[in-house]
N, C-alpha and C positions, 0 to 999 in steps of 0.2 A: 475505658469501658468500651465495649462493641456489643452492637445487639443485630440480630440476622433478623430482617424484614421478608416476609412473604411477599412476593408479587407474582402477577398471572400473565404470562403471556398471551398475545391475540389469539392462539389457538389454544388456549387452555391449559399450557402447559406450565407448570410451578416452578417459580424462579426464585433464587435465595439473593437478597441483597444484604450487604453488611456496612453499619454505620457504625463510624468512630466516633462517638459524641458523650457526654455526661450526661445529657439528657435528650428526650424526646422533643427535637424541634416540630415536629409536626409539617404542616406544608407552609409553603413559601407566604408572605406577606411583607408589605413594603421595609418592615424594618428590619427582617431574615437576612443573616448573611447569603452570600451566591453560592450557586447547589456547584458542587463538581462531581461527574460521573466518571468512574475509573473504569474501563473495560481492560483486561487481561488478555494474553496470547493465546494461542493453540497450547492445549493442554494444560493452560494455565489455570488459576482460581483466584478469587478475590484476594484470598489471605496475602498475595504476593504482593498486593498493595498496601499492607498493612504500614509500613512505616511511613509512604508516601499519605495515607489518608491521615496517619495522626498527626503529622506536622501541618497538614492541609486544614484540619480542623481548628486550629486557631483563627483564621480568616474566615474559611469557606464552610457548608453545608457536604461534606466529603461521604460519597457512597462508592461502594465497590460492589461489582455484580456478577456473581458465577453465572457464564453465560452457558446456554443450553448446551447440554452434554458434558459439562464441567462441573466441579465442585460438587453443592449439594442441590444444586437445578436439577431438572428433568433431563432424563437419557432416553426420548423415546427412541423405540426400537425401530422403526419406521422411517424417523425424523417427521419434519423436512430439517435439513440441515443446509438448505440453500443460502444466498447471501440475505435474501427478503426477510428470512427468519430471523438472521441476529438483527438486522437492524429495526423488525417491527417490536422486540425483543425489547431494546434498550429505549425506544420511543415509548413503549408501554411502561416503562420502568418509571422513566421520567414524569410522565403525566401522572401515574399512579402516586407517587412519591410527592408530587408539588416540587420539582427541582427545577424547572426554567423559569427564567430563561437561565443558564448555566455554561460551563466548560465543559467540553471531552477531553479527556486523557486516554489514550489508546495506545498498548503497544500491540506492535506485530499484527496479527490479524483483529485484535480489537481496535487497532489504529483503523483498520481498511473500514471497519464495521462505524466507525466517530465519523469519518469524512464521509461516508455514504451517507448516515443518518443527516451530517449537516448540509449536505447539498440538498436532500429532499426536505429539511424541517427547518429553514433558515430562523422561523419565529422561535425554536427551541434552544437554538444555539448560538452564544453570543463570542465564544472562542473555543480555539481547538489546538490539541497538542497531538502530533504524529509522533511516534517514536519505533525509530528504524524498521519501516516495512515500505516494501517497494510499490508503486504504481506500474509497473512493467508486468508482463505475465512470466511465469517461471518454468512452465511448461510440462511435458509429459514426463522428460527425464528426470525430472525433480520428484516427479509423484512417486515414479517407481523406487528413486534411492531411498522415499521416505519408506516405503512398504517392506523394503530389504532390510531396512534400519528396524522398523517394529519388530520384524520377525527373528530379530539378532538377538533380544531382550531374554535375557535368563534369568525367565518367572520360575516361581516365585522368588523373590530375593529374602535370603534367611533373615537378615536386620538390616536396619536402616544405614547401619555404617557402610553396610554392601551395595546399598543404594547409592550413596555419596561416592563412593569409590569406583562405582561403574561408571555413573555419569560424569563424573568429576573431570576437570583437567589434567592431561596425562602430563603436562608440563609445570615441575613445582617450581620452577623458577620465574613464574607468572606474578607480576606484583600485585596481588590483589588483596584487600583484606581479610576474603573469605573466597572459597568455590562456591561460586554463588549458581554455577548450573547442578552440581550436587546437591546446595541445597533448595533449589527450585523442585527437582524431580523427588526429594525427601519428603517434600510438603504436597505433594501427590499420589502418595502412597498410603494404603490403608491395610491394616491387619486382618490375613484371612488366618483360617487353621493352619494352612500349610506354608508360612511366612507372607511376605507383603507385596501387594500389587497395585497397579494403577486404580485409582478412584473413576477413571474414564475409560472407555472401550477403546482402543486401537484403531478397529476398522471404522468406529463412527468418527474418530479423527481425521480417516483418512477419506471420510465421507465428506467431512467439514473442509478440507483442505482440496478435494475434487470441486467445490463448489466455488474456488478462486483461483486457481494458482494458473489455469488455461486461459484466463483473460487479462487485459490490461485494464486501468482502472484511471485513466488520465482523464477522461471525458467529466466523471465527477466529482476530481478532484478541482479541474475547473469551474465547477459550478458552487464552490465552497466560498461563502462571501465574507465569512466572518476573520478575522485576524486569526492567523494559524501559522504554528512553529513548527519545523521539521526538526528533530534532534535525532544525529546517529553517533553510535558509539564508532570509535575510530577502529576497532578490529570487529564491527558488527556486519551484518548482512545487507546492510544498503550503503552501496556504495558512494562517494561524495559526488560524481557528477551525477548520478539519476537523483539524488537530495539536491541537488542546486538546481535541476530541471525541474523537479517539484516544486520548487520555492518560486521557480520563474512562473511556472505552469498557475499556482495560486493567485488569484486577486491581491492577497493581503499576507503573503506568505513571507515568513522569516526563517533562520537557518541558524541552529545551534549543534557544534560537536562536543561531544565528551571524550577526553584522551582516556588512554588505559581502560577503555571499556568494549565489551563484547555487543553480543545482540540483546544480553538483560540489561541494559542500559541502567535502569534503576536500581537493579541490585549489585552490578560489579561495582557502582559508583556513586552512592546514595550522596553524599555531598554535593558533588558536582552536579548530580541531576536534581537537587534541591535548588540549587542554586538559578539554572536557568530557568526551571519551572516558575519559582516563585518569582523572579523578575518579570517574565512574561505575562502571569496571571495577572500581577498589579498593575501592569500597564493597559492589559486588553479586555478585563472583565470590570465591568460596569457594578460601582457597589461596593467593589473589595476594599 
């Protein structure tokens, strides 16, 4: 069972959180399960965490959030889409739902939000998982490449099958149980009169990205005091050398690799992802 929970960001933006549970657990009390907040990456949505949230629910109160500009949450024409806004939204969600103290699990952009919040509010966060996100700046060239890529999308797509084909892996020899890239994008499309289009604005996604690709985030990483697991896919965007440096910078950092996984680690290799996450949370989160 899944239920949608309405949350309000500090600037009044409506946010959608999603809980995978059989009943309304309400706020935290001494006997309630530990909270886990799952934060998706750029262009993603809370639904991408569905499988992870379902198996976490047996031991934790697992909530996933559609971040601003994504999914069913508000998409303000003028933003803001800066880092402070994303961190404040996550902070407000935790406080309004009574999830603290909790574990934060973030993928890509959501991982950056998670560690920035953990650095800002150590009283809220007792454990952190960073999945395939760099701490180094990615630069102006990266932003230009993304703008060109967005402009190449053949919108509208006639069918969801066309979405899966266009975004999917070109090499059919890749030994993965599903084409997770194609499925990822199928999940963020909505049908209009003329075909299928993304539920997000590509211009807003560039604005979101503009707020973090030009800056490095090592200082905030060094201020994260809770146990932190850095997870990378072997074929993902986070290189081994940088991931290991992130672990070194973190006061209580740990490291895990997921073989045969790309950037979408939790979707590419769900069984391996589950193993590393469960082992870490059981050791790191009080009351689990």
